[in-house]
C-alpha positions as a printed NumPy array, in Angstrom:
array([[171.34 , -14.543, 339.792],
       [174.557, -13.109, 338.547],
       [176.497, -10.219, 341.12 ],
       [175.889,  -7.272, 338.441],
       [172.12 ,  -8.124, 338.48 ],
       [171.808,  -8.348, 342.316],
       [173.677,  -5.322, 342.6  ],
       [170.978,  -3.398, 340.449],
       [168.194,  -4.936, 341.889],
       [169.921,  -3.568, 345.538],
       [169.63 ,  -0.145, 344.289],
       [166.282,   0.239, 343.68 ],
       [163.35 ,   1.342, 345.67 ],
       [159.714,   1.373, 344.496],
       [157.739,   3.563, 347.312],
       [155.061,   6.015, 347.823],
       [154.287,   8.857, 349.218],
       [151.098,   8.376, 351.461],
       [149.31 ,  11.204, 353.434],
       [146.141,  13.005, 354.634],
       [144.825,  15.775, 352.311],
       [146.862,  18.765, 352.251],
       [149.427,  17.247, 354.432],
       [152.346,  18.373, 352.107],
       [152.458,  14.885, 349.839],
       [153.032,  17.087, 346.476],
       [155.577,  19.462, 347.543],
       [157.31 ,  16.788, 349.234],
       [157.787,  14.711, 346.065],
       [158.337,  18.072, 343.948],
       [161.039,  18.635, 346.53 ],
       [162.629,  14.677, 345.606],
       [162.598,  15.566, 341.698],
       [164.454,  18.849, 342.092],
       [166.705,  17.849, 344.485],
       [167.532,  14.49 , 342.683],
       [168.099,  16.46 , 339.639],
       [164.812,  15.634, 337.724],
       [163.447,  18.84 , 336.924],
       [165.005,  21.756, 337.032],
       [162.883,  24.799, 338.414],
       [160.284,  23.492, 341.826],
       [156.95 ,  23.075, 341.216],
       [154.185,  24.623, 343.066],
       [150.797,  23.174, 343.661],
       [149.283,  27.048, 344.459],
       [151.162,  27.63 , 341.474],
       [149.443,  24.467, 339.073],
       [153.237,  24.099, 338.247],
       [153.969,  20.917, 339.675],
       [154.882,  17.511, 337.937],
       [152.673,  14.622, 339.273],
       [149.73 ,  16.906, 339.349],
       [149.308,  17.346, 335.716],
       [145.609,  16.482, 335.077],
       [143.823,  19.819, 334.855],
       [141.434,  19.184, 337.559],
       [144.309,  18.354, 339.604],
       [145.733,  21.581, 339.353],
       [142.081,  23.521, 339.606],
       [141.437,  22.107, 342.658],
       [144.538,  22.   , 343.809],
       [144.848,  18.114, 345.231],
       [145.777,  15.231, 343.775],
       [142.93 ,  13.073, 342.352],
       [145.13 ,  10.432, 339.613],
       [148.367,   8.373, 341.646],
       [151.289,   9.741, 339.245],
       [154.356,   7.126, 338.866],
       [157.639,   9.375, 338.692],
       [161.287,   7.851, 338.231],
       [164.337,   9.361, 339.458],
       [167.56 ,   8.976, 340.701],
       [169.693,   9.708, 343.882],
       [173.322,   8.432, 345.704],
       [172.943,   5.539, 342.684],
       [169.962,   4.642, 343.417],
       [166.945,   4.334, 340.822],
       [163.328,   5.579, 342.72 ],
       [160.015,   4.419, 341.335],
       [158.042,   6.575, 343.482],
       [154.061,   6.937, 343.284],
       [152.251,  10.292, 344.552],
       [149.37 ,   9.05 , 345.852],
       [145.952,  11.095, 346.205],
       [145.397,  11.764, 350.005],
       [141.265,  12.689, 349.611],
       [139.271,   9.487, 351.269],
       [136.886,   9.969, 347.647],
       [139.837,   8.277, 345.779],
       [141.262,   5.509, 348.387],
       [141.5  ,   3.081, 346.048],
       [143.961,   4.775, 343.888],
       [146.125,   4.582, 347.016],
       [145.012,   0.891, 347.113],
       [145.54 ,   0.074, 344.107],
       [149.329,   1.821, 344.116],
       [150.477,  -0.071, 347.89 ],
       [149.488,  -3.415, 346.324],
       [152.746,  -2.53 , 344.06 ],
       [154.903,  -0.919, 346.208],
       [158.182,  -1.883, 348.198],
       [157.828,   0.853, 350.535],
       [156.383,   4.308, 351.352],
       [157.072,   7.461, 352.978],
       [153.965,   8.947, 355.159],
       [153.668,  12.506, 355.485],
       [152.699,  14.61 , 358.639],
       [151.511,  17.888, 359.048],
       [153.32 ,  19.331, 362.117],
       [150.649,  20.94 , 363.134],
       [147.588,  18.959, 362.758],
       [149.585,  15.564, 363.987],
       [147.438,  12.623, 362.27 ],
       [144.506,  13.392, 360.995],
       [141.993,  10.584, 359.604],
       [142.959,  10.07 , 356.16 ],
       [146.446,   9.757, 357.201],
       [144.995,   7.306, 359.836],
       [143.322,   5.249, 356.651],
       [146.158,   5.261, 354.237],
       [148.977,   4.343, 357.224],
       [145.813,   0.742, 357.845],
       [146.381,   0.321, 353.908],
       [149.873,   0.579, 354.351],
       [149.754,  -1.626, 357.089],
       [147.549,  -4.633, 355.442],
       [149.837,  -4.346, 352.782],
       [152.802,  -4.823, 354.941],
       [154.182,  -2.394, 353.332],
       [157.806,  -0.812, 355.411],
       [157.096,   3.091, 356.318],
       [159.447,   6.138, 357.079],
       [157.839,   9.059, 358.417],
       [158.531,  12.335, 357.406],
       [156.951,  15.288, 360.055],
       [156.468,  18.325, 357.239],
       [155.42 ,  22.083, 357.409],
       [157.619,  22.784, 360.688],
       [157.882,  26.203, 359.304],
       [154.234,  26.942, 360.364],
       [153.491,  28.541, 363.643],
       [152.146,  26.076, 365.958],
       [154.345,  23.511, 364.445],
       [155.485,  20.755, 367.47 ],
       [157.591,  17.61 , 366.287],
       [157.027,  15.832, 369.725],
       [153.235,  16.423, 369.485],
       [153.629,  14.975, 366.067],
       [154.986,  12.173, 367.399],
       [153.147,  11.761, 369.975],
       [150.119,  11.341, 367.754],
       [151.597,   8.719, 365.537],
       [152.032,   6.895, 368.946],
       [148.991,   7.234, 369.89 ],
       [146.886,   6.856, 366.964],
       [148.774,   4.528, 364.709],
       [150.899,   2.543, 367.666],
       [153.907,   1.993, 365.677],
       [156.973,   2.347, 367.659],
       [157.941,   6.236, 366.913],
       [161.82 ,   6.203, 366.193],
       [162.836,   9.946, 365.641],
       [166.257,  10.02 , 364.407],
       [166.326,  14.003, 364.016],
       [166.258,  16.736, 366.518],
       [164.922,  20.744, 364.789],
       [166.824,  23.825, 364.6  ],
       [164.401,  26.335, 365.319],
       [160.966,  26.29 , 365.252],
       [158.123,  27.825, 363.466],
       [159.453,  30.195, 361.083],
       [162.995,  30.37 , 362.675],
       [163.437,  26.676, 362.032],
       [166.428,  26.646, 359.652],
       [167.416,  22.843, 359.885],
       [167.774,  19.558, 361.783],
       [170.496,  17.747, 363.799],
       [170.936,  14.522, 362.515],
       [170.794,  12.057, 365.572],
       [172.381,   9.362, 364.458],
       [175.421,  11.045, 362.576],
       [175.255,  13.555, 365.852],
       [176.112,  16.148, 362.895],
       [173.391,  19.69 , 362.176],
       [172.226,  20.496, 358.274],
       [171.27 ,  24.042, 358.065],
       [169.5  ,  25.243, 354.784],
       [170.08 ,  29.191, 354.552],
       [167.235,  31.195, 352.671],
       [167.778,  30.449, 349.056],
       [170.339,  27.423, 349.543],
       [169.721,  24.292, 347.046],
       [171.774,  22.108, 348.934],
       [172.525,  21.643, 353.262],
       [175.666,  23.333, 355.054],
       [176.739,  20.367, 356.988],
       [178.356,  21.429, 360.326],
       [178.655,  20.578, 364.293],
       [175.576,  20.334, 366.897],
       [174.983,  24.193, 367.923],
       [176.114,  24.012, 371.586],
       [172.803,  25.191, 373.062],
       [171.498,  22.262, 371.738],
       [174.181,  19.904, 372.276],
       [173.16 ,  18.279, 375.531],
       [169.194,  17.965, 373.86 ],
       [171.188,  15.947, 371.44 ],
       [172.661,  14.087, 373.114],
       [169.394,  13.2  , 375.731],
       [167.306,  12.685, 372.273],
       [170.464,  10.19 , 370.88 ],
       [170.315,   8.55 , 374.292],
       [166.077,   8.086, 374.284],
       [166.974,   6.26 , 370.735],
       [169.383,   3.928, 371.297],
       [167.321,   2.664, 374.146],
       [164.35 ,   1.95 , 371.753],
       [166.529,   0.101, 369.138],
       [168.404,  -2.08 , 371.486],
       [164.975,  -2.384, 373.083],
       [163.912,  -4.021, 369.605],
       [166.986,  -5.144, 367.877],
       [169.111,  -7.983, 369.329],
       [172.244,  -7.121, 368.002],
       [171.534,  -3.674, 368.865],
       [171.075,  -5.088, 372.238],
       [174.277,  -7.231, 372.808],
       [176.234,  -3.56 , 371.235],
       [174.299,  -1.496, 373.826],
       [175.03 ,  -3.899, 376.789],
       [178.908,  -3.917, 375.908],
       [179.155,  -0.568, 375.202],
       [176.223,   1.25 , 376.622],
       [176.247,   3.211, 373.436],
       [175.66 ,   2.379, 369.682],
       [177.776,   3.082, 366.855],
       [176.602,   4.749, 363.921],
       [176.616,   1.798, 361.945],
       [175.488,  -0.557, 364.414],
       [172.353,   1.874, 364.754],
       [172.089,   2.559, 360.638],
       [171.506,  -1.19 , 360.537],
       [168.724,  -1.967, 363.322],
       [167.003,   0.941, 362.165],
       [167.086,  -0.883, 358.547],
       [165.729,  -3.957, 360.161],
       [163.266,  -2.537, 361.92 ],
       [161.753,  -0.796, 359.702],
       [161.368,  -3.509, 357.039],
       [160.494,  -5.724, 359.898],
       [157.746,  -3.446, 360.856],
       [158.885,  -3.158, 364.337],
       [159.768,   0.352, 364.258],
       [158.78 ,   3.506, 362.089],
       [162.438,   6.001, 361.644],
       [160.564,   9.705, 362.164],
       [162.4  ,  12.426, 360.296],
       [161.393,  16.069, 359.368],
       [161.449,  19.16 , 357.653],
       [159.32 ,  21.72 , 355.529],
       [158.922,  20.806, 351.758],
       [157.785,  23.988, 350.597],
       [161.08 ,  25.808, 351.744],
       [163.281,  22.818, 351.028],
       [164.633,  21.902, 354.361],
       [164.818,  18.316, 355.358],
       [164.29 ,  16.708, 351.519],
       [168.281,  15.65 , 351.039],
       [168.075,  13.332, 354.477],
       [164.904,  12.035, 353.35 ],
       [166.326,  11.083, 350.646],
       [169.111,   9.375, 352.716],
       [167.008,   7.819, 354.516],
       [164.577,   5.862, 352.348],
       [168.24 ,   4.607, 350.362],
       [169.004,   3.685, 353.688],
       [166.147,   1.938, 355.271],
       [163.301,   1.074, 352.591],
       [163.48 ,  -2.081, 351.036],
       [164.701,  -3.485, 347.656],
       [162.746,  -5.542, 345.371],
       [165.234,  -8.273, 347.026],
       [164.94 ,  -7.554, 350.553],
       [160.581,  -8.444, 349.83 ],
       [159.948, -11.994, 349.85 ],
       [158.736, -13.76 , 346.421],
       [155.613, -12.592, 345.49 ],
       [153.207, -15.587, 345.697],
       [150.164, -16.426, 343.143],
       [148.458, -19.647, 341.622],
       [147.178, -20.991, 338.367],
       [144.572, -23.714, 337.881],
       [144.416, -24.295, 341.888],
       [148.353, -24.517, 341.942],
       [150.221, -22.563, 344.274],
       [153.449, -21.077, 342.956],
       [155.941, -18.358, 343.722],
       [158.328, -15.649, 341.839],
       [161.743, -14.76 , 343.197],
       [163.038, -11.146, 342.304],
       [165.342, -12.45 , 339.763],
       [165.091, -11.347, 335.732],
       [166.301, -14.35 , 334.483],
       [163.102, -16.173, 336.184],
       [159.677, -16.47 , 334.222],
       [158.009, -13.451, 333.716],
       [155.315, -12.081, 336.049],
       [153.734,  -8.573, 336.265],
       [150.958,  -6.767, 337.599],
       [148.904,  -4.253, 335.715],
       [147.395,  -1.827, 338.754],
       [146.736,   1.313, 336.52 ],
       [145.124,   1.565, 333.059],
       [145.88 ,   5.205, 331.795],
       [143.835,   6.431, 328.517],
       [145.94 ,   9.456, 326.752],
       [145.362,  10.938, 323.323],
       [148.438,   8.592, 321.891],
       [147.358,   5.229, 323.49 ],
       [146.308,   3.8  , 325.974],
       [148.97 ,   2.701, 328.87 ],
       [149.001,  -0.103, 331.031],
       [151.112,   0.284, 334.438],
       [153.104,  -2.705, 335.365],
       [155.303,  -3.634, 338.094],
       [157.517,  -6.281, 336.928],
       [157.855,  -9.126, 340.014],
       [160.536, -11.715, 338.33 ],
       [162.066, -12.253, 334.914],
       [162.476,  -9.664, 331.471],
       [160.08 ,  -8.121, 329.331],
       [160.843,  -6.553, 326.601],
       [159.297,  -4.614, 323.452],
       [157.708,  -6.984, 320.771],
       [157.343, -10.292, 323.478],
       [154.115, -12.029, 323.554],
       [152.979, -12.468, 327.209],
       [150.061, -14.292, 328.607],
       [147.692, -12.012, 330.132],
       [146.636, -15.089, 332.999],
       [143.161, -13.188, 334.317],
       [141.763, -12.513, 330.601],
       [143.599, -16.231, 329.723],
       [144.492, -14.322, 326.074],
       [147.89 , -13.745, 324.521],
       [148.577,  -9.954, 324.431],
       [151.952,  -8.149, 322.406],
       [154.15 ,  -5.7  , 324.138],
       [153.987,  -2.689, 321.733],
       [156.158,  -0.288, 323.692],
       [157.785,  -0.062, 327.483],
       [157.945,   3.579, 328.535],
       [159.862,   4.465, 331.786],
       [157.021,   7.487, 333.535],
       [157.656,  11.095, 334.794],
       [153.888,  11.689, 335.256],
       [152.667,  12.689, 331.991],
       [156.157,  12.654, 330.22 ],
       [157.638,   9.624, 329.123],
       [161.303,   8.012, 327.957],
       [161.364,   4.88 , 325.804],
       [162.901,   1.514, 326.938],
       [163.6  ,  -1.777, 325.334],
       [162.936,  -3.638, 327.869],
       [161.795,  -3.874, 331.421],
       [163.294,  -6.376, 333.977],
       [162.708,  -7.434, 337.549],
       [162.067,  -4.378, 340.249],
       [161.079,  -1.75 , 337.645],
       [157.419,   0.299, 337.303],
       [156.905,   1.154, 333.98 ],
       [153.709,   1.866, 331.668],
       [153.551,  -0.687, 328.265],
       [151.797,   0.422, 325.683],
       [149.59 ,  -2.057, 322.821],
       [147.261,  -4.045, 325.591],
       [144.265,  -4.367, 324.773],
       [142.109,  -6.335, 327.509],
       [144.633,  -5.613, 330.824],
       [142.798,  -4.137, 333.302],
       [143.85 ,  -2.788, 336.607],
       [144.028,  -6.401, 338.422],
       [145.576,  -8.147, 335.459],
       [148.402, -10.406, 335.627],
       [151.092, -10.564, 332.775],
       [153.002, -13.239, 332.67 ],
       [155.276, -16.28 , 330.422],
       [153.119, -18.152, 328.468],
       [154.9  , -21.642, 328.948],
       [154.673, -20.643, 332.808],
       [151.446, -18.865, 333.799],
       [150.818, -17.394, 337.202],
       [147.644, -15.263, 338.684],
       [148.897, -12.763, 341.256],
       [146.899, -11.51 , 344.123],
       [144.839,  -8.379, 342.311],
       [144.291,  -5.453, 344.679],
       [140.877,  -5.041, 346.207],
       [138.331,  -2.587, 345.651],
       [135.95 ,  -1.483, 347.782],
       [132.024,  -0.993, 347.23 ],
       [130.544,   1.923, 346.145],
       [128.694,   4.277, 348.622],
       [127.287,   7.354, 346.324],
       [125.43 ,   6.781, 343.507],
       [124.053,   9.542, 340.95 ],
       [121.99 ,   9.103, 337.857],
       [123.667,  10.587, 334.132],
       [121.791,  10.634, 330.831],
       [123.323,  12.438, 327.905],
       [122.111,  16.071, 327.526],
       [121.095,  15.017, 323.378],
       [119.595,  11.916, 322.052],
       [122.451,  11.857, 319.524],
       [124.929,  11.848, 322.398],
       [123.491,   8.606, 324.367],
       [126.151,   6.148, 322.391],
       [128.991,   8.532, 323.162],
       [127.755,   8.353, 326.486],
       [128.059,   4.46 , 326.851],
       [131.896,   4.598, 325.825],
       [132.42 ,   7.352, 327.908],
       [131.316,   5.281, 330.711],
       [133.006,   2.047, 329.607],
       [136.276,   4.202, 329.63 ],
       [136.077,   5.778, 332.795],
       [135.396,   2.105, 334.732],
       [138.13 ,   0.903, 332.761],
       [140.273,   3.657, 334.333],
       [139.126,   3.339, 337.927],
       [137.79 ,   0.231, 338.799],
       [135.931,   1.662, 342.005],
       [133.528,   3.633, 339.219],
       [130.446,   1.236, 338.502],
       [127.857,   1.669, 336.006],
       [124.331,   0.156, 335.61 ],
       [121.02 ,   0.561, 334.544],
       [118.667,   0.913, 337.097],
       [115.683,  -2.107, 336.289],
       [112.51 ,   0.302, 337.231],
       [113.669,   3.514, 335.86 ],
       [115.712,   2.698, 332.918],
       [118.51 ,   5.792, 334.075],
       [122.036,   4.625, 333.666],
       [123.548,   5.043, 337.427],
       [126.979,   6.004, 338.032],
       [128.453,   5.024, 341.402],
       [131.501,   5.958, 343.209],
       [133.185,   6.56 , 346.685],
       [132.001,  10.17 , 347.184],
       [130.608,  12.872, 345.631],
       [133.864,  14.373, 344.801],
       [135.136,  11.433, 342.888],
       [131.66 ,  11.55 , 341.064],
       [132.148,  14.923, 340.339],
       [135.919,  14.49 , 338.921],
       [134.224,  11.564, 336.612],
       [131.604,  13.776, 335.19 ],
       [134.176,  16.493, 334.911],
       [136.561,  14.426, 332.964],
       [133.726,  13.428, 330.487],
       [133.166,  17.277, 329.853],
       [136.343,  18.206, 329.566],
       [137.818,  15.208, 327.725],
       [135.099,  13.856, 325.718],
       [133.336,  17.1  , 325.097],
       [130.585,  15.308, 326.648],
       [127.769,  17.425, 327.715],
       [125.738,  15.099, 330.349],
       [122.531,  15.596, 332.863],
       [123.34 ,  14.48 , 336.196],
       [120.798,  13.709, 338.993],
       [120.947,  13.966, 342.854],
       [123.454,  12.241, 344.075],
       [122.145,   9.125, 346.132],
       [123.611,   7.135, 349.006],
       [124.219,   3.287, 348.797],
       [121.634,   1.345, 351.428],
       [121.903,  -2.168, 352.232],
       [119.334,  -4.031, 354.383],
       [119.807,  -6.787, 356.82 ],
       [118.119,  -9.49 , 359.083],
       [117.144,  -8.733, 362.956],
       [114.962, -11.473, 363.243],
       [115.433, -14.606, 361.857],
       [113.169, -17.634, 360.587],
       [113.717, -21.278, 360.447],
       [112.615, -24.375, 358.194],
       [111.462, -22.186, 355.323],
       [110.518, -24.732, 352.976],
       [110.696, -24.08 , 349.414],
       [109.833, -26.487, 346.246],
       [110.916, -25.592, 342.876],
       [108.61 , -28.036, 340.513],
       [108.846, -27.372, 336.739],
       [107.76 , -29.391, 334.001],
       [107.039, -28.375, 330.437],
       [107.783, -31.268, 328.136],
       [111.05 , -33.26 , 328.268],
       [112.964, -33.283, 331.358],
       [111.321, -31.381, 334.165],
       [113.199, -29.532, 337.1  ],
       [112.75 , -30.946, 340.712],
       [114.686, -29.224, 343.908],
       [113.543, -29.152, 347.574],
       [115.013, -27.341, 350.025],
       [114.6  , -26.12 , 353.791],
       [116.654, -22.92 , 355.165],
       [116.968, -21.475, 358.151],
       [117.992, -17.922, 358.172],
       [119.55 , -16.046, 361.587],
       [121.77 , -12.947, 362.228],
       [125.239, -12.521, 361.838],
       [127.247,  -9.932, 364.126],
       [128.657,  -7.837, 361.407],
       [128.257,  -7.601, 357.285],
       [128.696, -10.531, 355.129],
       [126.89 , -13.546, 354.347],
       [127.771, -17.18 , 355.905],
       [126.189, -20.428, 353.876],
       [126.309, -23.845, 355.89 ],
       [124.587, -27.193, 355.309],
       [123.374, -29.301, 358.151],
       [121.737, -32.139, 355.765],
       [122.657, -35.511, 357.073],
       [122.193, -38.985, 355.45 ],
       [123.04 , -37.536, 351.879],
       [119.716, -36.325, 351.235],
       [121.261, -33.256, 348.618],
       [124.146, -34.254, 346.888],
       [127.079, -32.028, 347.937],
       [126.932, -30.98 , 344.218],
       [123.284, -29.777, 344.613],
       [124.259, -27.833, 348.166],
       [126.706, -25.753, 346.097],
       [124.312, -24.694, 343.546],
       [121.694, -23.797, 346.555],
       [124.338, -21.384, 348.176],
       [124.949, -19.75 , 344.509],
       [121.255, -19.386, 344.428],
       [121.61 , -17.862, 348.146],
       [123.84 , -15.261, 346.58 ],
       [122.084, -14.226, 343.776],
       [118.969, -13.516, 346.121],
       [121.329, -10.868, 348.446],
       [121.184,  -8.49 , 345.27 ],
       [118.03 ,  -7.191, 345.522],
       [116.325,  -7.655, 349.557],
       [112.507,  -7.266, 350.217],
       [112.553,  -4.066, 351.908],
       [113.79 ,  -2.162, 348.91 ],
       [115.554,  -3.601, 346.379],
       [119.002,  -3.188, 348.077],
       [122.141,  -5.393, 348.41 ],
       [121.611,  -7.8  , 351.859],
       [124.341,  -8.543, 354.337],
       [124.699,  -9.143, 357.836],
       [122.401, -13.115, 357.738],
       [123.497, -16.81 , 358.078],
       [121.623, -19.216, 356.049],
       [121.437, -22.762, 357.041],
       [120.435, -25.687, 354.417],
       [119.121, -28.125, 357.386],
       [116.969, -30.349, 354.356],
       [116.026, -31.197, 351.284],
       [114.768, -33.632, 348.742],
       [115.987, -34.731, 344.494],
       [114.395, -36.256, 341.888],
       [116.414, -38.967, 339.837],
       [115.766, -37.631, 336.742],
       [114.682, -34.013, 336.78 ],
       [116.964, -32.591, 339.171],
       [119.886, -30.636, 338.775],
       [122.353, -27.956, 339.866],
       [120.321, -25.705, 337.668],
       [117.12 , -26.437, 339.16 ],
       [118.396, -26.192, 343.304],
       [120.235, -22.647, 342.38 ],
       [116.996, -21.774, 341.401],
       [115.282, -23.112, 344.601],
       [117.75 , -21.278, 346.772],
       [117.562, -18.056, 345.393],
       [113.586, -17.791, 345.48 ],
       [113.665, -19.984, 348.879],
       [116.065, -17.28 , 349.901],
       [114.18 , -14.442, 348.597],
       [110.873, -15.893, 350.419],
       [112.564, -16.785, 353.886],
       [113.585, -13.08 , 353.608],
       [110.251, -11.459, 353.568],
       [109.385, -14.013, 356.887],
       [112.097, -12.296, 358.42 ],
       [112.219,  -9.038, 360.672],
       [114.607,  -6.751, 358.333],
       [116.299,  -2.963, 358.703],
       [117.775,  -0.618, 356.722],
       [121.466,   0.057, 356.868],
       [122.693,   4.099, 355.706],
       [126.14 ,   4.185, 355.005],
       [127.716,   6.306, 357.982],
       [131.177,   8.271, 357.545],
       [133.189,  10.36 , 360.493],
       [133.859,  13.993, 359.789],
       [136.24 ,  15.947, 361.365],
       [135.385,  19.486, 361.175],
       [137.736,  22.268, 361.775],
       [136.429,  25.718, 362.839],
       [137.26 ,  28.295, 364.793],
       [136.399,  28.548, 368.479],
       [133.918,  30.923, 368.415],
       [131.554,  28.905, 365.698],
       [131.929,  25.402, 367.586],
       [128.041,  26.086, 368.395],
       [127.075,  26.913, 365.307],
       [128.979,  24.076, 364.273],
       [127.478,  21.508, 366.65 ],
       [124.233,  22.352, 366.146],
       [124.105,  21.629, 362.258],
       [125.628,  18.645, 363.589],
       [123.362,  17.341, 365.218],
       [119.984,  18.393, 362.519],
       [122.198,  16.342, 360.547],
       [121.498,  13.198, 362.535],
       [125.801,  13.566, 363.518],
       [127.047,  11.756, 366.947],
       [129.671,  13.885, 368.483],
       [132.293,  11.533, 369.396],
       [134.644,  14.004, 370.595],
       [136.374,  17.574, 370.798],
       [139.69 ,  19.235, 371.13 ],
       [140.99 ,  22.533, 370.926],
       [144.875,  24.382, 370.297],
       [145.665,  27.324, 369.166],
       [142.17 ,  29.619, 368.636],
       [140.816,  26.283, 366.255],
       [138.516,  23.762, 367.756],
       [138.692,  20.275, 366.015],
       [134.758,  17.86 , 366.107],
       [134.612,  14.687, 365.892],
       [131.442,  13.337, 364.651],
       [129.61 ,  10.212, 363.194],
       [127.063,  11.247, 360.8  ],
       [124.947,   9.672, 358.027],
       [127.07 ,   9.914, 354.21 ],
       [123.191,  11.195, 352.924],
       [123.413,  14.308, 355.548],
       [126.449,  15.501, 354.265],
       [125.664,  16.49 , 350.513],
       [125.809,  19.982, 350.064],
       [127.74 ,  20.69 , 353.837],
       [130.914,  22.232, 352.39 ],
       [128.661,  24.918, 351.211],
       [127.211,  25.484, 354.607],
       [130.104,  24.911, 356.809],
       [131.662,  27.639, 354.781],
       [128.595,  29.96 , 355.291],
       [128.201,  29.275, 358.742],
       [132.454,  30.05 , 359.461],
       [132.727,  32.344, 357.04 ],
       [134.78 ,  30.283, 354.947],
       [137.217,  29.491, 357.53 ],
       [136.251,  25.919, 358.511],
       [136.85 ,  22.685, 357.024],
       [135.898,  19.552, 356.947],
       [137.227,  15.795, 356.421],
       [134.658,  12.617, 356.155],
       [135.76 ,   9.215, 355.959],
       [133.198,   6.229, 355.74 ],
       [133.149,   3.852, 358.382],
       [130.44 ,   1.266, 357.641],
       [127.268,   0.963, 358.291],
       [124.157,   1.728, 360.679],
       [120.666,   1.643, 361.486],
       [118.342,   3.874, 358.8  ],
       [115.552,   5.588, 360.592],
       [111.93 ,   4.393, 359.298],
       [111.903,   7.689, 357.689],
       [114.86 ,   6.688, 355.357],
       [112.984,   3.352, 354.265],
       [109.923,   5.592, 352.118],
       [112.973,   7.911, 350.866],
       [114.909,   5.027, 349.291],
       [111.57 ,   3.442, 347.483]])
């Protein structure tokens, strides 16, 4: 790799903006674009003038729904930035984005601190090993408190927060920050385009020294080189402190915390400096790993290496189908033939585009470290690997969560039935967390997603973009069935003879409950009574049987199946016969087991005025909610409860009515719990 290439990759930052809904993610992104000169007017969420929330539904609802990529430059560095949704219904958009990012900025509300979805996206980033820095936003609001927000970060997220700034002023009088690393003041006068740098205000000097000392001690405790200097000099120089903060951020042993007010344009320039200083470049992350035909492979971030890119988003536009790629290695040029390693077919790159939300600039090539959109790919989906045809690799795709809410959809007129099928296929292609199926009993088309809002957005998209009128049924949740009492020694013989070669398979199964969700299969057959290839066929058959349980035809989870014995026929046994025996045998065993119905539950956080708490608690109890916590601050109560998802349909309107429009809530799915007996009748 040449020096020029190394220097170029070292100046790239691929990062996401993560937060709870309404914490100010999109406003932070808009101010970043303005500060970097990418835009010449500050976009506002409330005015519907933002760059990244460009979809009509996003502007109407005032929230981010679709992850939007933008590219800008700061201090000689290229920042490829993805503004992600904050609403829990669109968590899969965050998941797909995090899969291709090298770093992230987590935005927190200075009044609310860590909120439920803040915690969820933080854990998602942690699972992907994405280094983060934190930005405590909205310090100009009444009740804003940096120390309290940092305490909630420490208590709920469990990182080591390394606070590198001290606010100057509070609430409406917040005007700037003290940079504790450089021991300087940055003040943004009203209407100023950039901060004014000066000395630390005299009334804050002692507090700044105290906090700088705490920062040095926290860093020295976690970084060997910093500890060595600290022990020798009893202080840390700014270069040593900066280098140590960078190392701790990239290793995940510490989280740099900055603060500001994005709406008032205060704190954005230091945040950009921190992104450049602390978050990793493509060269700082390990080579991406994958496999092909069972052989593990890896690709370094080198434009001269064989090409490897991962598609993480597909978007249909009036001008063509865009496939968003993170290029991990190699170089992809316009007109190149690439190998779709997932579909095992050759694709051709039509155009390559540098993305700025809904606007694009053409490129001749994309190199390792780039995030771009390409036109011309026909089969690529989110999770598809594109690579050099002569050196294939399959990269790990982003995970896709199981949907929890379903609605029946049908075209308003019979002549639109074909258009509806095409529209649903397009929606599922763009958003893998949407699932479409046909109900075997009713013949209805069922659309499943991650929540009520998720499905509302999908249906509205069909109406707006495709001019398709559809009728939507009442939402239904996705139930599960599980085993609470197992059975042993269930014998099943599959014998079929209809001329020619027959089918014969004999299996003996034990079924027992499994702690937690999932399915386990194991074989205890001895003496080779069932050959290994038939054991695998029995397992496949058992997995087939999990699709429909005996209580109401719901998916079965939380069980362990053991194949204890079996028998074969010298001529008539086959993998097909044993797969059939596994499927039918497990179905028979489940009918003999003790089974219960599981329903999805959510952690609900309700924010209401103190005088409305009683009515809210009563309503939650009526919805089978179990209150797990309640706190009060500045006249507002936060109530946390676990509530069955089925009971939350229409809750937003009910809450507004009970609180005269002052109450809000968030819901985060947390798993499944046993449903009451009455739910069994309702789901049949």
